[in-house]
SEDOVEX-790785 format. One record per residue (C-alpha): residue in one letter; x, y, z. Coordinates in steps of 0.001 Angstrom, whole numbers, plus 500000, padded with zeros to 6 digits. Example, Ala and Ser with C-alpha at 12.3 -4.5 7.8 and 13.67 -1.06 7.14 Angstrom:
<atoms>
a512300495500507800/s513670498940507140/
</atoms>
This chain:
<atoms>
m655035688145940468/k651967688420938277/a653537685966935859/k653981683457938664/a650369683849939709/a649184683245936169/f651429680258935853/l649906678840939077/a646377679394937715/l647295677560934553/l648677674625936587/v645395674359938496/l643353674415935364/a645574671748933706/a645267669517936769/c641461669882936573/g641449668975932863/a643668665974933343/w641433664828936271/a638357665228934097/q639777662859931491/v639939659947933983/t636643660287935833/s633046660966935041/d632481662076938628/f634378665271938136/s632795668698937846/l633969672175936959/v632350674998939033/l632439678678938134/h631325681257940727/p631229685029939826/a630789686763943174/l630042690084944850/n632595690487947616/i631661692388950805/p634758693182952950/l634634692707956684/g638182693774957411/p640741694982958130/k639830698505959335/l641814701659959904/a642406702979963388/d639385705191963158/g637188702248962178/t637068703096958510/p636955699922956315/f640219699494954351/y638341697995951375/t635062698679949578/i632782696287947828/g634533694380945065/g634119691355942840/g635654688016942364/l635681684770940359/s636064681296941785/l636963678258939686/k636820674816941249/g637341671236940173/e635349668833942326/y635496665078942514/v632845662982944234/l634400660076946142/p632984656722944799/f633238655011948127/a631452657882949920/p629227659731947378/f628203662334949985/l631858663614950092/y633781665435947420/t637268666855947178/g639074668961944682/l641095672085943879/a639965675751944111/l641302678850942270/d640028682160943479/v640583685589941903/d639295688446944030/l639492692224943235/a639387694326946460/p639156698107945849/i641044700197948488/n638658702661950118/s638998706230948713/a642381705426947043/g641410704758943499/k643466701562943637/s642791697952944310/v644447694737945331/t644168691576943289/y644221688379945291/l645136685030943513/a644534681982945666/a644711678248945121/g644441675141947289/p642592671901948006/q639022671648949194/l636814669098950994/g633036669203951103/v629824667363951626/v626875667175949224/y623302666213949912/s620324665798947473/p616980666162949131/a615236666028945736/p616366664633942351/r617342668035940853/l618415669795944104/l621963669816945473/l623023671258948862/k626805671703949281/l629014672734952153/a632825672985951698/g635992674238953288/y639116674968951363/g642381676863951725/g645994677123950581/l648344679865949373/f647530683303948117/f649313686108946344/g648225689731946822/l649219691987943932/v649425695854944091/e651539698446942307/q653972698695945109/g654666694993945116/a653205691665946290/a652377689760949450/k651777686057949971/g650566683859952700/p647994681277953703/y644287681644953286/f641139679678954189/a637541679819953178/g634166678163953667/q631384677979951193/a627710676968951056/d625685676453947838/v622256675507946679/s622048674460943042/f619479673118940687/l620162670517938006/l618941671621934527/n620047668342933179/p622613665655934279/s625455667814932896/v624575671375933972/s623333672975937189/l622845676587938322/g622772677880941834/v623500680529944428/g625766680545947425/g627789682371949930/a631382682212951042/y633630683400953850/k637316684133953067/q640338685267955032/y643840685997953711/l646625686092956241/v650202687380956485/s652670687319959322/e651420690660960570/g647756689508960583/t644738689521958293/v645152691458955022/y641633690688953825/q638475689238955355/g635053689161953761/i632036687335952551/a631028686703948935/v627530686281947471/n627759684317944295/l625838682904941422/g627196679585940208/a627305677330937227/q628460673761937466/y629396671509934565/h629467667793935440/i632022666387933099/g631098663030931659/a627590663159933118/a626068662884929606/k627628659413929274/k627537658403932876/k625370655431933883/a622862655868936637/d623829654264939931/l621965650931939509/q622585647698941349/i621994644671939139/i622460641108940532/p621626638463937870/e620828634823938706/l620617632905935446/a620022629164935266/p621637627035932477/i619737627125929229/f618242623904927829/p618123624080924042/l615221621656924110/f613015624377925635/y614208627285923458/s610604628341922763/y609567627753926393/y611772630613927672/d609671633134925695/k607012632992928415/n608903631235931234/p611939632761932852/v615466631401932468/g616385633242935696/s615906636515937468/l617787639626938417/t617607642090941297/l617366645752940153/k617811648488942634/n617954652272941964/e620778653771944041/e620799656989942085/r619824660212944030/g616717660571941953/e613772658713940285/l614299656817937009/e611450656901934486/g610443654601931704/v612676651728932869/t612916648789930456/v614901645674931286/s615872643303928443/f618095640214927942/w620201639325924876/v622461636533923814/k623599637779920479/q624739634365919236/y621333632772919726/m618822635644919697/e617688637981916906/q617159640915919254/p616946641730922964/k613911640180924747/v612042642698926966/c611759641175930421/a610056643955932413/q608950647611932181/f608419650053935014/p606841653479934573/r609160654729937303/l611743653439939701/a612011655537942861/r615238656247944663/g616114653167946675/q613393651099945083/q614239647422944446/e612519645041942029/q612868641305941311/v612795640970937530/p612178637632935694/v614552637095932771/y612929635856929567/a614518634949926191/l613351634289922649/f616031632043921181/k616535631155917599/d616328627549916661/n620108627517915978/i620580626994919697/f619285623509919092/s622589622756917268/v624489622728920632/t625578619133921136/e628033619834923905/g627569622107926888/t629177625534926397/k629306629068927800/v628466632192925792/a628361635914926376/g625127637601927115/e624052641020928378/i621371642622930496/r620206645895929129/v618480648600931116/s617126651710929427/y615553654672931245/r615195658424931457/y617008660335934177/l616536664104934473/g615150664177930960/r618160662236929459/e617629658864927704/v620135656304928854/t620856652624927951/d623198650648930111/s624583647212929321/y625794644657931869/p627649641598930601/v626639638133931920/t627877634609931256/v625241632191929943/t625655628401930236/v624026626431927378/n623530622635927941/n623531620083925127/r620241619651923324/n619608616182924836/a619958617440928375/l617096617544930933/t616580617705934637/w613767615861936344/d612515618808938434/d609262618640936360/n608435615266934872/r606342616932932185/k609517618243930579/a610222614950928850/a607161615584926675/a609268618014924669/f611156615006923394/v607953613400922063/t608438614632918496/a605275613158916917/k605754615175913686/d609236613885912953/p608976612481909414/l610787609320910464/i608304608722913244/l605308609461911044/s606549607086908377/f607099604273910812/a603834604695912688/k601483605373909720/r602843602367907853/i602176600016910782/a598753601592911526/a597697601056907952/g598710597371908115/v596800596906911400/d593635598444909942/a593838596115906961/a594359593056909183/g590720592579910216/r588988592426913569/t587798595972912836/s584907595792915321/f587321595895918209/n588686599258919403/g590918600560916648/k593262602596918840/f593930599641921051/r594800597461918054/i597105600099916592/a598849600548919972/m599346596776920068/g600647596735916495/l603161599548917075/f604413597807920217/e604981594595918281/a606632596618915506/m609177598000917962/g609985594495919019/a610225593291915388/d612555596177914726/r614934594713917446/i614612597791919694/g615715596875923121/y615928598120926676/v619473599090927652/p619974600868930997/d622291603878930677/p625120603407933226/t626171607078933065/t622675608626933480/p620413606083935031/y616836607330935496/a616541605649938892/e619252607871940296/l618837611057938358/s615090611303938842/a615653611527942574/d618067614520942108/k616042617410940645/t619187619250939623/a621186616457937978/l621563616470934229/d620082613502932363/y620642612617928717/l617454611657926810/q617256610450923311/f614809611754920642/p612621609098919127/g614485609142915831/q617717608579917729/t616276605575919540/l615096604157916234/a618576604620914866/y620397603172917899/k617911600376918341/a618176600808922112/g617361603092925014/d616603603161928675/c613154603471930171/d612678607160929465/d613975606824925861/l611631603892925073/a608661605613926719/i609331608780924591/l609603606642921416/y606397604753922045/c604466607890922937/a605726609663919832/l604678606725917549/l601138606641919093/e600700610436919148/s601720610559915485/v598643608444914603/g596269610366916863/i596402608123920034/r596635610098923238/t599471609108925619/a600802609801929049/f603973609295931077/i603668607289934293/t606357607788936939/v606863605540939954/p609884605723942303/g612993605208940158/h611138604388936987/i609146605842934059/f606771604078931646/m603662605109929749/a599916604662929071/f597686605247926081/s594028606057925708/p591767603699923673/e589130606472923772/m586714604465925778/d584621605859928623/a584942604038931925/e581619602246931665/q582312600977928131/a585777599754929174/r584486597891932209/k582070596037929899/t584671595285927331/f587690594112929292/l587753591001931470/n590024592607934044/p589217596359934513/n591851596426937252/d594466596337934535/l593214599707933363/i593599603254934709/f590425605365935106/r590867609105935400/g588078611614935046/g585822609087933322/e588479608203930768/t590258604899930292/w594021604423929939/v596086601317929312/p599458601194931140/v602384599650929319/e605743598622930767/i607774599757927727/t611064598150928873/l609463594769928016/v609363595800924318/r610637592431923208/g608403590476925497/g605034591105923821/f602308593646924329/l600169591606926681/k602997590965929186/a604022594606929046/w600452595590929769/q600094593196932642/i603330594344934274/g602585598071933688/a599136597570935339/k600786595875938361/e603320598713938675/w600586601294938503/r598345599597941094/e601238599198943619/a602503602753943178/s599084604449943114/s597988602580946175/a601016604025947931/s600275607495946470/a603654607297944703/a602555607303941035/g602615610318938711/f600460610643935636/y601296613178932989/p599231613293929768/i601467614275926912/r599111616776925249/e598650618631928557/a602442618728929009/w602829620078925438/k600928623215926479/v603892624067928663/y606783622236927042/e606335622261923303/p607934619486921250/v610820620618919135/g611400619896915441/f614128617195915361/s614815615272912265/e618594615176912000/i619099611416911903/k621465610871908986/e621830607126909325/a619714605053907002/i616750603682908947/i615438600352907664/l611864599932908918/p610802596498910161/d609468593940907714/s605646594464907458/g604989590799907173/e606852589938910366/v605156592768912203/l601684591654911151/r602421588046912009/e603507588975915520/y600604591412915911/k597997588832914822/k599431586306917256/e599345588718920123/l595845589936919168/e594571586343919025/r596052585637922426/f594384588753923759/i590992587893922300/v591103584230923540/g592096585439927033/e589289587984927052/v586498585922925482/e586892582263926506/p586366582665930326/r583187584709929842/a581961582699926853/s582339579428928856/k580303580930931704/l577464582103929434/k577357578762927599/a577030576943930876/e574129579188931785/l572459578626928367/k572558574882928999/a570439575517932039/s568200577975930117/p568281577250926341/n567271580024923954/n567241582565926726/p567249585927924724/r569227587779927405/l571940585184927611/l572110584669923827/n572407588489923320/s575136588751926013/l577110585973924274/g576642587628920914/v577716590995922231/l580863589415923745/y581808587873920394/a581038591049918551/r583148593282920818/f586225591283919914/g585579590936916214/m584123587479916143/l581316588600913949/d580210585223912529/e579883583798916007/a578013586981917179/a575538586890914259/s574733583268914969/q573589584180918472/f571516587155917403/q569846585166914602/q568889582445917131/i567130585146919237/l565063586254916172/r563780582708915727/g561761583320918844/g560424586691917723/e561497590313916904/s564021591686919426/a565234595264919237/p568656594572920751/a569301591581918385/l568147593491915315/i570311596568916219/n573381594333916760/l572751592481913489/g572470595934911830/n575873596795913373/i577436593610911984/a576040594274908472/y577274597900908717/l580773596800909678/r580835594330906754/g579959597114904357/d576363595912903641/s574592599177904353/a571303598153902753/a570957595109904997/a572002597277908063/l569324599759907233/t566733596970907049/y567727595693910451/y567751599152912016/n564267599956910650/r562892596652911961/a564298597564915383/l562533600960915186/k559208599303914580/k559822597257917712/a561191600170919729/p560446603564917994/e562333605597920599/n565567603652920467/s568473606042919961/a570949603323918937/a568536602273916150/l568112605868914986/l571821606440914870/g572165603243912866/v569574604453910364/a571424607775909987/r574831606137909323/a573469603460906988/s571401606031905070/y574437608198904656/e576372605357903142/l573435604755900735/e573296608546899975/r569737608700901239/y570171612121902862/d566526612938903586/e566432609833905771/v569668610852907376/n568249614265908329/s564981612764909494/a566754610267911793/l569148612924913173/a566149615215913975/r564439612440915964/l567788611535917571/k568285615030918731/s565180614950920941/l566270611558922410/d570009611862922708/p571288615424921993/e574883614517922696/a574931611692920154/a573052613867917620/s575686616526918053/r578614614190917578/f577164612842914324/s575714616036913014/y578236616004910204/l576117613197908561/g573275615650907976/a572610618703905912/g575576621086905870/g578066618328906699/g579224618165903069/t582567616493902604/a584270618312905503/r583838615278907775/a584013612590905109/a586779610854906970/e584655610692910146/a581657609410908290/g583731606752906542/k584896605139909738/k583390601670909975/e583036601524913744/v580052601254915971/e579229603267919077/g578566600121921073/w576576596916921196/t573109596856922586/e572764594729925745/
</atoms>
């Protein structure tokens, strides 16, 4: 009989071990106990048993669908000494149990269970068997996630057909080992919501989330030092830390932005794909360091993809540092600079030259039937396909967004600020000639064809008319801007402002041989367009002034206005003639300053200095004349005169003195390029 009991005990232990291998929610509990018998009693009331001892071994499994419940198997061994007999009964009992567990604090567990089954009572005279039942209550303290110690009490009753053979209570100490707890993850709820990745913005995601996740602590206790990170092994060097929390209380829920620091190899994705990623959460729980990993699927779009939920995004395609773009733009800009008319705004002329160069390169507007801007721009989630500037140069074609990107890139590569303009169903662009609003209104015949924002001037250009000439593209662009802005339907997005959020990427993978347009053809078309522009701007105003001069010959104000008009548009001989005619009637500061400007532009700094000094004798406090003296003296390397003129200018026009301070002492060669520009601030009215 003792052999059978031992065999039963071994079966129970084997079952517990097997269970432990398949679940981390399994615990082994050992309770050594002091047994206090309550019955039975002899006829005279004498207790049949005296105080004894016992040992209880239990295997407990917490139900995953109801973590407050647990079940398992119990094996009890109780030694019950017979009163005054010098002998004892050994009770071996085994059976299932069911209990509830509650954790009022992270390290505190309260348990209440009932169990029962079959027992064997072993004495020298033989054995007895029968059913038994028991109830137990425990309080335990977690030393760490794997081990807890506690105290408890139990009530037991062993039965045979004749009645109760043993009844008593047990006071026990307990040790509980939570199998698998050292590796078990905390009960965390993680719900990721990741948007598709756009390779174009691979650096953008370092500071702007690609999505978010909901993190909730459903463990029974607090988590400390919680760090959440995101990793896509294929495209990231290491996990990117997204958020850190000193502690996450039981039941606390947090919304966590998901950031990523991608490698530039993600920019090699030319077709949309899906890759494996993971969310990592590290923390401390009950003194144990834990790192959990949760797999996620990440969608990566092709590198040319974009959605129009933020129109500034297209600025990332404006790759002004692309060697191909730099080569194209700088070559044309140098030709324009060498083509004369240098007194007129240089940025405007370069913009005109680059526009004509695109036309001479046979680049054309071709609407994309698969991804038309007119439709996709209205759907903020639809994927559009945009070309990089180098691709448009290679393909010789693009739709409105592709051409706007190319023109902006060319202009930005030579230092001309640009902007995207959006109107319903269409995108085009504008550039800045670096004129303030007052100067632009004096220079251009039709200021309504310009955009004035914050005191700055912008020239709108309808880029789809790339083969129709700059002036027509400007006129149509201005009309589109006026109509849309009057209806509050126009968007204006300066590229350099957009770059602060959406950095341009390094793209120079065009392998096709790009043949740049013939310089001679470009300059011929540019000069024709520039001449048409100048004639259109000058003739109407010149005719009006000439008519007024017939009525008032030799009028200094009218002669100076006509001279300034000619000078602004590079007609320097015609302008000088008007200013010289004024001087025949006597010294005039405006005429002398303007003649000094003409001499300066022609490279005759000595003559320019003479004119500026004559103007100062007539008007000693004239800031334009003082600035002219400083610039001409610099060219003549007469630096004492430069410093003297700048000192006087500082008291009259501090802003101008500051802008041209590089001419004076301490300027050295650091601003030689600035000083060497043969441009004038303006013409004196």
